[in-house]
C-alpha positions as CSV (number, residue, x, y, z in Angstrom):
1,X,-80.5,-46.4,9.7
2,X,-83.7,-44.9,8.4
3,X,-81.9,-42.0,5.9
4,X,-80.6,-45.2,4.0
5,X,-82.6,-47.6,3.2
6,X,-81.6,-51.5,2.8
7,X,-78.2,-50.7,4.7
8,X,-77.9,-51.8,8.5
9,X,-75.9,-53.2,10.7
10,X,-76.4,-57.3,11.1
11,X,-74.6,-58.2,14.7
12,X,-71.6,-55.8,14.1
13,X,-71.1,-56.2,10.3
14,X,-72.7,-52.9,7.9
15,X,-74.8,-54.8,5.4
16,X,-76.2,-53.7,2.2
17,X,-79.6,-55.7,1.3
18,X,-78.8,-58.9,2.6
19,X,-74.8,-58.7,1.6
20,X,-71.5,-57.7,4.2
21,X,-70.0,-54.8,2.6
22,X,-66.9,-56.7,3.7
23,X,-67.8,-59.3,1.2
24,X,-67.7,-56.8,-1.2
25,X,-64.3,-55.2,-0.7
26,X,-62.6,-59.0,-0.7
27,X,-64.4,-59.5,-3.5
28,X,-63.8,-56.5,-6.0
29,X,-61.6,-54.4,-3.8
30,X,-61.7,-50.8,-3.2
31,X,-63.0,-47.5,-3.4
32,X,-66.5,-49.2,-4.9
33,X,-69.3,-48.0,-5.7
34,X,-72.6,-50.2,-3.8
35,X,-76.1,-49.4,-4.9
36,X,-79.3,-51.1,-3.4
37,X,-81.7,-52.3,-6.0
38,X,-84.4,-52.4,-3.2
39,X,-84.3,-49.2,-2.8
40,X,-83.5,-48.0,-5.8
41,X,-87.2,-49.7,-7.0
42,X,-88.8,-48.3,-3.6
43,X,-87.9,-45.1,-4.3
44,X,-89.1,-45.0,-7.3
45,X,-92.7,-47.1,-6.6
46,X,-93.2,-44.2,-3.8
47,X,-93.2,-41.6,-6.4
48,X,-96.1,-43.4,-9.0
49,X,-98.2,-44.6,-5.9
50,X,-97.6,-40.3,-4.9
51,X,-98.7,-39.8,-8.3
52,X,-101.7,-41.8,-8.1
53,X,-104.7,-41.4,-10.5
54,X,-103.0,-38.4,-12.2
55,X,-101.3,-38.2,-15.3
56,X,-97.7,-38.3,-15.0
57,X,-94.6,-39.3,-16.5
58,X,-90.8,-39.2,-14.1
59,X,-88.1,-38.2,-15.9
60,X,-84.8,-40.0,-13.7
61,X,-82.4,-36.7,-14.3
62,X,-79.6,-38.9,-15.8
63,X,-76.7,-37.0,-14.2
64,X,-77.5,-37.4,-11.3
65,X,-75.6,-41.3,-11.9
66,X,-75.8,-42.2,-15.1
67,X,-74.7,-46.7,-15.1
68,X,-76.6,-48.5,-17.6
69,X,-77.7,-51.0,-15.0
70,X,-79.5,-48.3,-13.4
71,X,-81.2,-46.4,-16.3
72,X,-82.1,-50.0,-17.4
73,X,-83.9,-51.0,-13.9
74,X,-85.3,-47.3,-14.4
75,X,-86.5,-48.0,-18.2
76,X,-87.8,-51.6,-17.4
77,X,-89.7,-49.5,-14.6
78,X,-91.6,-47.1,-16.8
79,X,-89.0,-44.4,-16.2
80,X,-88.5,-41.8,-18.7
81,X,-86.0,-39.8,-18.4
82,X,-84.2,-36.5,-18.4
83,X,-80.9,-35.6,-20.4
84,X,-78.6,-33.1,-20.6
85,X,-76.0,-34.6,-23.5
86,X,-76.1,-36.7,-26.1
87,X,-74.0,-38.5,-25.0
88,X,-76.7,-39.6,-22.0
89,X,-79.1,-39.7,-25.2
90,X,-77.0,-42.4,-26.1
91,X,-77.0,-44.2,-22.4
92,X,-80.7,-43.6,-22.5
93,X,-81.0,-45.7,-26.0
94,X,-78.0,-47.9,-24.7
95,X,-80.3,-48.6,-21.5
96,X,-83.3,-49.7,-23.5
97,X,-85.0,-46.8,-22.3
98,X,-87.5,-45.0,-24.7
99,X,-86.7,-41.6,-25.8
100,X,-90.5,-40.6,-26.7
101,X,-89.8,-41.0,-22.4
102,X,-88.2,-38.5,-22.7
103,X,-86.7,-35.1,-22.1
104,X,-83.9,-33.0,-23.0
105,X,-82.4,-29.9,-21.1
106,X,-79.7,-28.1,-20.8
107,X,-78.7,-24.5,-21.3
108,X,-76.2,-25.1,-24.1
109,X,-77.1,-27.4,-26.4
110,X,-75.3,-28.2,-30.0
111,X,-76.9,-29.3,-33.7
112,X,-75.3,-31.9,-33.2
113,X,-76.8,-32.5,-30.5
114,X,-80.2,-31.5,-31.8
115,X,-80.4,-33.3,-34.5
116,X,-79.7,-36.8,-32.5
117,X,-82.9,-35.6,-29.9
118,X,-84.3,-35.0,-33.4
119,X,-83.5,-38.5,-35.1
120,X,-84.4,-40.3,-32.0
121,X,-87.7,-38.7,-31.5
122,X,-87.4,-37.3,-27.7
123,X,-90.4,-36.4,-26.1
124,X,-89.7,-32.3,-26.1
125,X,-86.3,-30.7,-26.1
126,X,-86.1,-28.0,-22.7
127,X,-85.3,-24.4,-24.5
128,X,-83.3,-22.4,-22.6
129,X,-83.1,-18.7,-24.3
130,X,-84.8,-17.7,-27.8
131,X,-81.6,-18.1,-29.5
132,X,-80.8,-22.1,-28.8
133,X,-84.8,-22.2,-30.3
134,X,-84.2,-20.4,-33.7
135,X,-81.3,-22.9,-34.5
136,X,-83.1,-25.9,-33.0
137,X,-86.0,-24.7,-35.6
138,X,-83.2,-24.3,-38.5
139,X,-81.8,-28.1,-37.2
140,X,-85.5,-29.3,-37.6
141,X,-86.4,-27.8,-41.3
142,X,-83.0,-29.5,-42.3
143,X,-84.2,-32.9,-40.9
144,X,-87.6,-32.1,-42.3
145,X,-89.0,-32.6,-37.9
146,X,-91.0,-30.4,-36.4
147,X,-89.5,-29.8,-32.4
148,X,-91.7,-30.7,-30.2
149,X,-89.9,-27.9,-27.1
150,X,-91.3,-26.8,-23.6
151,X,-89.8,-23.6,-22.3
152,X,-87.5,-23.8,-19.5
153,X,-88.9,-20.6,-17.3
154,X,-86.9,-18.4,-14.6
155,X,-89.2,-17.7,-12.0
156,X,-86.6,-16.0,-9.9
157,X,-87.7,-18.1,-6.7
158,X,-84.5,-19.2,-3.8
159,X,-84.9,-22.2,-3.9
160,X,-82.1,-22.1,0.2
161,X,-80.0,-24.3,-1.4
162,X,-76.0,-24.1,-1.8
163,X,-75.4,-22.0,-4.8
164,X,-73.6,-23.5,-6.4
165,X,-76.7,-26.0,-7.2
166,X,-79.3,-23.5,-7.5
167,X,-80.9,-22.5,-10.2
168,X,-84.0,-20.5,-10.0
169,X,-82.9,-16.8,-9.8
170,X,-82.8,-14.2,-12.2
171,X,-78.9,-14.0,-12.0
172,X,-78.7,-17.8,-12.9
173,X,-77.9,-19.1,-16.8
174,X,-81.0,-21.3,-16.7
175,X,-83.7,-20.7,-17.7
176,X,-86.1,-17.8,-19.3
177,X,-87.7,-15.3,-17.4
178,X,-91.9,-15.9,-17.8
179,X,-92.1,-12.5,-19.3
180,X,-89.0,-13.7,-22.2
181,X,-91.7,-16.6,-22.2
182,X,-94.8,-15.8,-22.7
183,X,-93.5,-13.0,-25.3
184,X,-91.4,-16.1,-26.9
185,X,-94.7,-18.3,-26.8
186,X,-96.8,-16.0,-28.8
187,X,-94.4,-14.2,-31.5
188,X,-92.3,-17.8,-32.2
189,X,-95.7,-19.6,-32.8
190,X,-94.7,-19.3,-36.5
191,X,-92.3,-21.0,-36.3
192,X,-91.9,-23.6,-39.1
193,X,-90.3,-26.6,-37.7
194,X,-91.3,-26.2,-33.9
195,X,-94.5,-27.3,-31.8
196,X,-94.2,-26.2,-28.3
197,X,-96.0,-28.5,-26.2
198,X,-95.5,-28.0,-22.5
199,X,-93.6,-26.0,-19.7
200,X,-90.5,-26.6,-18.0
201,X,-88.5,-24.9,-15.0
202,X,-86.2,-26.3,-12.2
203,X,-85.6,-24.7,-10.0
204,X,-82.3,-26.1,-8.0
205,X,-80.8,-29.7,-6.1
206,X,-81.4,-30.7,-2.7
207,X,-84.4,-28.3,-1.8
208,X,-85.4,-29.4,2.1
209,X,-88.1,-26.8,2.1
210,X,-91.7,-27.1,0.0
211,X,-92.2,-23.2,0.0
212,X,-90.3,-22.7,-3.4
213,X,-91.8,-25.8,-5.3
214,X,-94.6,-23.9,-5.3
215,X,-93.8,-20.9,-5.0
216,X,-92.7,-22.1,-8.4
217,X,-95.6,-24.3,-9.0
218,X,-98.0,-21.0,-9.0
219,X,-96.0,-18.6,-10.6
220,X,-96.1,-21.7,-14.1
221,X,-100.1,-21.5,-13.5
222,X,-100.2,-18.0,-14.1
223,X,-98.3,-17.8,-17.2
224,X,-100.4,-20.7,-18.4
225,X,-103.4,-19.0,-17.9
226,X,-102.1,-16.1,-19.6
227,X,-101.3,-17.9,-23.2
228,X,-104.0,-20.1,-22.8
229,X,-106.3,-16.1,-23.1
230,X,-104.0,-16.3,-25.9
231,X,-105.1,-19.2,-27.9
232,X,-101.8,-21.6,-27.0
233,X,-102.7,-24.9,-26.0
234,X,-99.5,-26.5,-23.3
235,X,-100.0,-30.5,-23.0
236,X,-97.6,-30.4,-20.1
237,X,-96.7,-29.0,-17.0
238,X,-93.2,-30.1,-16.1
239,X,-91.6,-28.7,-12.6
240,X,-88.5,-30.4,-13.2
241,X,-87.0,-31.9,-10.2
242,X,-84.4,-30.9,-6.7
243,X,-86.4,-32.7,-4.1
244,X,-83.4,-33.1,-1.5
245,X,-82.2,-35.8,0.5
246,X,-81.3,-36.1,4.5
247,X,-77.6,-36.7,4.6
248,X,-77.3,-35.7,8.3
249,X,-79.8,-33.5,10.2
250,X,-82.1,-32.3,7.0
251,X,-85.8,-32.4,6.9
252,X,-86.3,-32.8,3.1
253,X,-90.2,-33.2,3.0
254,X,-91.8,-36.5,2.2
255,X,-92.2,-37.3,-1.0
256,X,-95.8,-38.2,-0.5
257,X,-96.0,-34.0,0.1
258,X,-94.2,-33.0,-2.5
259,X,-95.7,-34.9,-5.2
260,X,-99.1,-33.6,-3.1
261,X,-97.9,-29.7,-3.5
262,X,-98.1,-30.0,-7.1
263,X,-100.9,-32.1,-8.0
264,X,-103.0,-29.5,-6.1
265,X,-101.9,-26.4,-7.2
266,X,-101.9,-27.9,-11.0
267,X,-104.9,-30.5,-10.1
268,X,-107.9,-28.0,-11.7
269,X,-105.5,-27.7,-15.2
270,X,-105.9,-31.6,-16.1
271,X,-102.6,-31.6,-17.8
272,X,-100.0,-34.3,-17.7
273,X,-97.2,-33.8,-15.0
274,X,-93.6,-34.4,-15.3
275,X,-91.1,-34.6,-12.9
276,X,-86.7,-34.9,-12.9
277,X,-86.2,-36.4,-9.8
278,X,-82.2,-38.0,-9.5
279,X,-80.7,-36.8,-6.1
280,X,-84.1,-38.2,-4.8
281,X,-84.1,-41.3,-6.3
282,X,-80.6,-42.6,-6.7
283,X,-79.2,-40.9,-3.8
284,X,-79.2,-43.1,-0.6
285,X,-79.7,-45.7,-3.3
286,X,-75.5,-46.0,-2.3
287,X,-72.1,-45.5,-1.1
288,X,-68.9,-45.1,-1.6
289,X,-66.8,-48.4,0.2
290,X,-63.0,-47.0,0.8
291,X,-60.3,-49.1,3.0
292,X,-58.5,-46.4,5.6
293,X,-54.7,-47.5,3.8
294,X,-52.4,-45.9,7.2
295,X,-53.7,-43.9,10.2
296,X,-51.5,-40.7,10.9
297,X,-51.2,-38.4,14.6
298,X,-49.5,-35.2,14.8
299,X,-49.9,-32.7,17.3
300,X,-53.2,-30.9,16.5
301,X,-54.9,-33.8,14.5
302,X,-56.0,-37.1,13.4
303,X,-55.8,-38.4,10.3
304,X,-57.2,-41.0,9.0
305,X,-56.0,-41.7,5.1
306,X,-58.4,-43.9,2.5
307,X,-58.4,-44.9,-0.8
308,X,-60.6,-43.1,-1.9
309,X,-60.5,-39.4,-2.7
310,X,-61.9,-36.5,-4.4
311,X,-62.1,-37.8,-7.8
312,X,-63.6,-40.9,-6.5
313,X,-66.7,-38.3,-4.3
314,X,-65.9,-34.9,-5.5
315,X,-69.0,-33.1,-3.6
316,X,-67.4,-32.9,0.1
317,X,-64.6,-30.7,-2.2
318,X,-66.5,-29.2,-4.2
319,X,-69.3,-27.7,-1.4
320,X,-68.3,-28.8,1.5
321,X,-70.9,-31.3,1.7
322,X,-71.3,-33.6,4.2
323,X,-71.6,-37.3,4.2
324,X,-72.3,-39.8,7.1
325,X,-69.3,-42.2,7.5
326,X,-70.0,-45.8,8.6
327,X,-67.0,-48.4,10.1
328,X,-68.0,-51.8,8.8
329,X,-67.1,-52.9,11.1
330,X,-68.3,-52.1,14.7
331,X,-66.0,-51.5,16.9
332,X,-66.5,-50.9,20.8
333,X,-63.6,-49.6,22.1
334,X,-63.5,-46.3,22.1
335,X,-63.7,-43.1,19.7
336,X,-60.8,-40.3,18.2
337,X,-61.6,-37.8,16.3
338,X,-60.0,-38.2,12.9
339,X,-60.2,-36.2,9.4
340,X,-61.1,-38.3,7.2
341,X,-58.9,-37.5,3.5
342,X,-57.8,-39.0,0.2
343,X,-54.2,-39.6,-1.4
344,X,-54.4,-36.8,-3.9
345,X,-51.7,-33.7,-3.3
346,X,-54.1,-31.5,-2.6
347,X,-55.3,-30.3,1.0
348,X,-59.0,-30.2,-0.3
349,X,-59.2,-33.6,-0.8
350,X,-61.1,-34.9,2.2
351,X,-64.1,-37.2,2.7
352,X,-65.4,-36.2,6.0
353,X,-63.8,-33.5,8.7
354,X,-64.4,-34.2,12.8
355,X,-65.3,-37.7,12.4
356,X,-65.0,-40.2,16.1
357,X,-64.3,-43.0,15.2
358,X,-62.8,-45.9,16.6
359,X,-60.7,-47.2,13.2
360,X,-57.4,-48.8,12.6
361,X,-55.0,-49.5,9.0
362,X,-56.9,-51.9,6.7
363,X,-60.6,-51.6,8.6
364,X,-63.4,-50.8,5.5
365,X,-65.5,-46.9,5.8
366,X,-68.7,-46.8,4.1
367,X,-69.7,-43.2,2.9
368,X,-73.1,-43.2,3.1
369,X,-75.4,-40.9,0.3
370,X,-72.7,-41.4,-2.6
371,X,-75.1,-42.9,-4.9
372,X,-76.0,-39.6,-7.2
373,X,-73.7,-37.6,-8.1
374,X,-70.6,-39.4,-6.7
375,X,-69.6,-41.7,-9.4
376,X,-70.9,-38.9,-11.9
377,X,-69.1,-36.6,-11.4
378,X,-65.4,-38.7,-10.3
379,X,-63.0,-37.9,-12.7
380,X,-58.7,-39.0,-13.0
381,X,-56.9,-36.5,-11.4
382,X,-53.8,-37.8,-10.4
383,X,-53.7,-40.4,-12.9
384,X,-56.3,-43.1,-10.5
385,X,-58.4,-45.5,-12.0
386,X,-62.6,-44.2,-12.2
387,X,-63.9,-47.3,-8.7
388,X,-65.5,-50.0,-9.5
389,X,-69.4,-50.1,-9.3
390,X,-71.8,-52.6,-7.5
391,X,-75.2,-53.7,-7.5
392,X,-77.1,-55.6,-4.8
393,X,-80.3,-57.7,-5.3
394,X,-80.8,-59.3,-2.5
395,X,-78.5,-61.8,-0.9
396,X,-76.5,-61.0,-4.9
397,X,-73.9,-58.7,-6.0
398,X,-73.2,-57.9,-9.4
399,X,-70.4,-55.8,-10.8
400,X,-72.1,-52.9,-13.0
401,X,-69.0,-51.1,-14.2
402,X,-65.5,-52.8,-13.4
403,X,-62.3,-50.5,-12.7
404,X,-60.2,-48.5,-14.5
405,X,-56.7,-50.0,-15.4
406,X,-53.8,-47.0,-16.0
407,X,-53.7,-48.7,-19.6
408,X,-57.2,-47.7,-20.8
409,X,-56.5,-44.1,-19.3
410,X,-53.8,-43.8,-22.0
411,X,-55.1,-45.9,-24.2
412,X,-56.7,-42.2,-26.5
413,X,-52.6,-40.3,-26.1
414,X,-49.7,-40.3,-28.3
415,X,-46.1,-39.4,-27.5
416,X,-45.3,-37.2,-29.9
417,X,-42.7,-39.6,-31.0
418,X,-45.7,-41.6,-32.1
419,X,-47.6,-39.3,-34.3
420,X,-47.2,-37.2,-37.8
421,X,-47.7,-33.3,-37.5
422,X,-50.1,-32.7,-39.9
423,X,-47.9,-30.5,-41.6
424,X,-45.2,-33.1,-42.2
425,X,-42.8,-30.4,-40.4
426,X,-40.7,-31.1,-37.7
427,X,-40.6,-29.0,-34.8
428,X,-38.1,-29.1,-32.0
429,X,-39.3,-29.0,-28.8
430,X,-36.3,-29.9,-26.4
């Protein structure tokens, strides 16, 4: 159970910290996301301990899980944030996060989002194209502000991960080539409302080897050497995120080894180091609790139809991702091979294939490693309300997001009979 800190069986009951998952299901219903306070804080502490003696800032990647309670916990622990939208910035501020510890990433920031970041006095914008830089300069000029900028470099390094979450190859939409970045840093120093403060890179997510990080770091440092030879000062290095977690049989580097490799390479440059962990902070701190609705046997396959679906946890359908699935109550009877599927009307609606379980109607299952890109990627497909979220802290359970209702889903919608056409002309839609 070492992959799932603070989740283990106590007798025959699967518990998270000191709370039985069956009690959570009875109290809050299913499907339900459940997070461990201790797992979150222990992992954050592991990052900070690994960086001991180095000037650093951990900027949690909000896109991994943006629940306000999680952001609040991390903010109170001194964490910074990596955001990719104006909405995420509003979440950070609402949760008590410090904008001056916040970096704004993303390839498509619009002027309104730039204004929000400038008004909040964020640490810096991670700019991903020359066109974006010029727009940011104009927006900052209109606001009589100076935007702190770190160019995101695309080092053309293979992250050796799923192609949908690989971001550091030259064919990807992210970042600027090292040659182009050098030219922009050199030519755009005269932009009146831009202050270049850093150099940023992020090559992908769920990396399980150190070599791509090392290759990328060396390319960044080579670029810094060239820039500083021209008299340009870079204040911080942002190595991005991407450290993987164990879902099944992966053996990702430890936090200590990962941080040590970055610090060893950067130690002679005397720069502040930023990293942007998301999955590695919250992934194994959360699970999706679900109930078996029906057992369906066919001549070819056995199906366990559960009340969670692809709208609740998209990763299996989107990436063919693996999540371990554990029974909440151990059963010593013989197991059968099941396809774990949801009620959504798609053949791609599955959470696990070929799982050997002893289960029956009404049993509870825990879909593990679901703390990252679970709730944050969930949707209302098939008009399904999104799940509740619960944080466990020792013996205590806290509802940190109430289950949605159908009324909430349709509150903003109107029938044609309830609207007045803007031109006041009626149309026959029959």
